[in-house]
C-alpha positions in Angstrom: 126.5 94.0 31.5 122.7 93.7 32.5 119.7 92.1 32.5 117.1 95.0 31.8 113.9 93.3 31.9 114.3 91.7 35.5 115.5 95.4 37.0 111.7 96.5 38.1 111.0 93.0 39.6 113.7 91.5 40.5 116.9 94.1 41.0 120.2 94.8 39.7 121.1 92.4 38.0 124.7 90.6 35.8 124.6 88.7 32.9 127.3 85.7 33.3 128.7 87.0 30.4 128.8 91.1 32.3 130.9 88.6 35.2 133.5 87.3 33.4 133.8 90.6 31.3 134.5 92.2 35.7 136.7 89.0 36.2 138.7 89.6 32.7 139.1 93.2 33.8 141.1 92.1 36.9 143.0 89.6 35.2 144.0 91.4 32.4 145.2 94.7 34.2 145.1 94.7 38.3 144.7 97.3 40.2 144.2 99.7 37.5 141.3 96.1 36.1 140.1 97.0 39.8 139.1 100.5 39.5 137.8 100.8 36.5 135.2 97.9 37.3 134.7 100.3 39.9 133.9 103.2 37.9 131.9 100.8 35.6 129.8 99.9 39.0 129.5 103.4 41.2 128.0 105.0 37.1 125.1 102.8 38.5 124.3 104.3 41.3 123.6 100.7 42.9 125.8 100.2 45.7 125.8 96.4 45.6 126.5 96.2 41.7 129.5 98.4 42.3 130.8 96.3 45.2 129.9 93.3 42.9 131.9 94.8 40.7 135.1 95.4 42.7 134.5 92.1 44.3 134.7 89.9 40.2 137.6 92.3 39.4 139.2 91.7 43.0 139.0 87.6 42.3 140.3 88.5 38.2 143.4 90.3 40.2 144.0 87.6 42.7 143.3 84.8 39.9 146.2 86.3 37.5 148.4 86.1 41.1 148.0 82.3 41.3 148.8 82.2 37.6 151.8 83.6 37.3 152.8 81.8 40.9 152.4 78.6 39.1 153.7 79.4 35.9 156.8 80.7 37.7 157.1 77.3 39.9 157.7 75.3 36.8 160.4 77.4 35.3 158.1 80.3 33.0 158.3 83.3 35.1 156.3 86.3 33.7 157.3 89.7 33.9 156.0 92.4 35.5 154.0 90.7 38.4 154.3 90.4 42.4 156.1 86.9 42.1 159.4 88.0 41.0 161.6 85.4 38.5 162.3 82.7 40.8 160.5 82.0 44.4 160.8 83.3 47.1 159.1 83.5 50.6 157.1 86.9 49.2 155.9 84.3 46.7 154.5 82.2 48.8 152.8 84.8 51.2 151.1 86.6 47.5 149.7 83.1 46.6 148.1 82.7 50.1 146.9 86.6 50.1 145.3 86.7 46.6 143.7 83.1 47.7 141.6 84.3 50.7 141.4 87.1 48.2 139.3 85.0 46.2 137.6 83.4 49.0 136.5 86.2 50.6 135.3 88.0 47.4 133.3 85.1 46.1 131.3 85.2 49.9 130.3 88.1 48.5 129.7 87.8 45.3 127.1 84.6 46.2 125.8 87.1 49.4 124.6 89.9 47.2 123.1 87.9 43.8 118.9 88.6 45.2 118.6 92.7 45.1 116.2 95.2 45.6 114.4 97.2 42.9 115.2 101.1 43.5 111.5 101.3 44.1 112.4 99.3 47.6 115.6 101.1 48.0 113.6 104.1 48.3 110.5 103.2 50.5 110.2 103.3 53.9 110.1 100.3 56.0 108.8 100.0 59.4 110.9 99.8 62.2 113.1 102.4 60.1 113.1 105.0 62.7 114.3 103.4 65.3 117.9 104.5 64.1 117.5 107.9 63.8 118.0 109.8 60.6 121.5 112.1 61.7 122.9 109.3 62.9 125.6 106.9 60.8 124.8 103.7 59.7 126.2 101.3 57.6 123.2 99.7 55.7 122.7 95.6 53.9 119.6 95.1 52.2 118.4 92.3 49.9 115.1 91.1 48.4 113.8 88.1 46.0 110.7 87.2 44.3 108.7 83.7 45.9 106.0 82.3 43.7 103.7 82.1 46.2 101.2 84.4 47.6 102.4 86.0 51.3 99.6 84.4 53.0 102.0 81.3 51.9 104.9 82.4 52.6 104.6 84.5 56.0 104.2 81.2 58.6 108.0 80.4 57.6 108.8 83.5 58.6 107.1 84.3 61.8 108.4 81.0 62.7 112.0 81.9 62.2 114.4 81.7 65.5 117.2 79.5 67.0 114.5 78.3 69.4 111.6 77.6 66.6 112.1 76.2 63.2 115.8 78.0 62.3 117.0 80.6 60.2 116.8 78.3 57.2 120.6 78.5 56.3 123.5 76.7 56.5 122.8 74.7 60.1 126.1 73.0 59.8 127.8 75.8 59.6 125.9 77.7 62.0 126.9 75.1 64.8 130.1 73.8 63.6 130.7 78.0 65.2 128.5 77.3 68.0 124.8 78.3 66.9 122.6 75.4 67.3 120.4 75.9 65.3 118.2 72.6 63.9 116.3 73.6 60.9 112.3 72.3 60.3 110.9 72.9 57.3 106.4 72.1 57.9 104.1 75.0 59.4 104.2 74.9 63.4 101.2 76.1 65.4 103.3 76.6 68.5 105.7 78.3 66.9 103.5 81.3 64.8 103.5 84.1 67.8 105.2 86.7 66.4 104.8 90.2 68.2 106.5 93.1 69.2 108.2 92.0 72.6 109.8 88.8 71.5 113.5 87.9 71.4 114.2 87.0 67.8 117.1 83.8 69.2 120.1 83.8 67.4 123.0 82.5 69.5 121.7 80.4 72.4 122.5 80.8 76.2 124.8 82.5 78.0 126.2 84.3 74.6 122.6 85.2 73.4 122.5 86.3 70.2 119.5 87.9 69.4 117.5 91.1 68.7 113.8 92.2 70.0 110.7 91.9 67.3 109.7 96.3 67.7 106.6 96.0 65.0 105.1 92.8 63.2 101.7 92.9 61.3 100.6 88.5 60.6 97.0 89.8 58.2 98.6 91.9 55.6 99.9 94.2 55.5 102.7 92.0 56.2 105.8 92.9 57.8 108.2 92.8 61.0 110.8 94.8 62.4 113.4 94.4 65.0 116.1 95.9 66.8 119.3 95.2 69.1 120.9 98.4 71.4 122.9 98.1 73.5 122.2 101.8 74.8 118.6 100.1 75.5 118.2 96.4 76.0 119.4 94.8 78.3 123.0 94.1 77.9 125.3 91.2 79.2 126.0 93.3 82.6 122.3 93.5 83.2 120.9 90.1 81.0 116.8 89.7 80.2 114.8 87.2 82.6 116.0 84.2 79.9 119.2 85.9 79.5 118.4 88.1 76.7 121.1 90.5 75.9 122.2 93.0 73.2 125.4 92.1 71.5 127.8 94.7 72.3 131.5 93.8 71.7 133.8 95.5 73.6 135.6 97.3 71.3 132.5 99.3 70.8 131.1 101.8 72.9 127.8 101.2 71.7 126.5 98.6 68.7 123.3 99.0 67.8 121.2 97.0 64.3 117.6 97.4 63.4 116.6 93.9 60.9 113.6 95.0 59.4 111.7 92.2 56.8 108.7 93.4 54.1 106.4 90.7 51.8 105.2 93.1 49.0 102.4 91.0 46.2 103.8 91.9 42.5 100.6 89.7 41.2 98.2 87.0 42.2 101.1 84.7 42.0 104.1 86.8 43.6 105.5 87.8 46.8 108.7 89.6 47.0 110.6 88.9 50.3 112.7 92.3 50.7 114.0 93.4 54.0 116.4 96.0 55.2 119.2 95.5 58.2 120.8 98.6 59.1 123.4 98.7 61.5 125.2 102.1 64.1 128.0 101.2 66.5 131.1 104.3 68.2 133.0 104.9 67.7 131.9 105.1 63.4 135.4 105.6 62.2 137.5 103.4 59.3 138.5 100.5 61.1 135.6 99.8 63.1 133.2 100.1 59.7 135.8 97.6 57.8 135.6 94.9 61.1 131.3 95.6 61.0 131.6 94.7 57.4 134.1 91.8 56.9 133.7 90.2 60.1 130.0 90.6 60.9 128.8 91.4 57.2 130.6 88.8 54.8 128.7 85.5 57.6 125.2 88.3 57.3 125.0 88.2 53.3 126.6 84.9 53.5 123.6 83.3 55.7 121.1 85.8 54.1 121.4 84.8 51.0 120.7 81.2 51.4 117.9 81.9 53.7 116.4 83.6 50.2 117.1 80.3 48.1 115.6 78.3 51.1 112.7 80.1 51.0 111.8 80.5 48.0 112.1 76.5 47.4 110.1 75.9 50.3 107.1 78.0 49.6 107.1 77.1 45.1 107.5 73.7 46.6 110.7 72.5 45.1 112.5 71.9 48.5 112.7 68.4 49.6 113.7 67.5 53.5 113.5 64.4 55.1 111.0 63.4 58.4 113.5 64.4 60.5 113.3 68.3 59.2 109.1 68.7 59.6 
């Protein structure tokens, strides 16, 4: 189920047949199929592989529930299903739950397409030391191969931010959720400052979601590290001079993340864009981890995937945009 020829450069990728196989396991065998898919993925010792296998199998299981619902609705009830032999309120409940599982799982499968190689996962990133080795934390990482040199890519990375060129993702969706983000796809000299201490805005004031640049190198090697830490940074009780604030939801004692980026030349024409996002918080217990993964994390991986798609197309000269987006 693996395209091994791409693993060294592009990380682990599933073929369409591999994806179909995991979906089919879930469709035919339900929960057992999901567990088998998890075991197959886990054996490869890659978190994304394991999770992607699980989500694909969940899509199969949930699709089976939807199919069985409509079979029952048209008088062809099938045995051994959650829907029962006749439609009831319980049947409708499982239909809704199944559709929600399909949507959530599809978002995760979409978001996890671009992965890191084992070597990239093992390497130290600038900024990794903000979260200490003994601090338990969650990790989201990704990487994509761009057919361009780092010198071509880095100016676009440098100008990211809500107050600058945007975040090169689903800007209409961002604005729907009150983020005043407008993407611009030309390189702007006035937006090229990227140095320690700069606040990278995600959401405008007064909500003021964002992060502080911890370190940056703009001339090769190309990287920057950023963080938001309610233990050390300005907070809602004591904001920065421009209303900069570290995010800390009321349910947490503290909340901290790092987001560290690198450009790694592959050869004379290709570059790997890789990033690593670590997150620690208190209390670090299962319900809080679920909240971070499924509420905050789902949005992050979906927007991150679209960022990488757009960045690749932009730097390879394939992204077309109107004058208003320059």
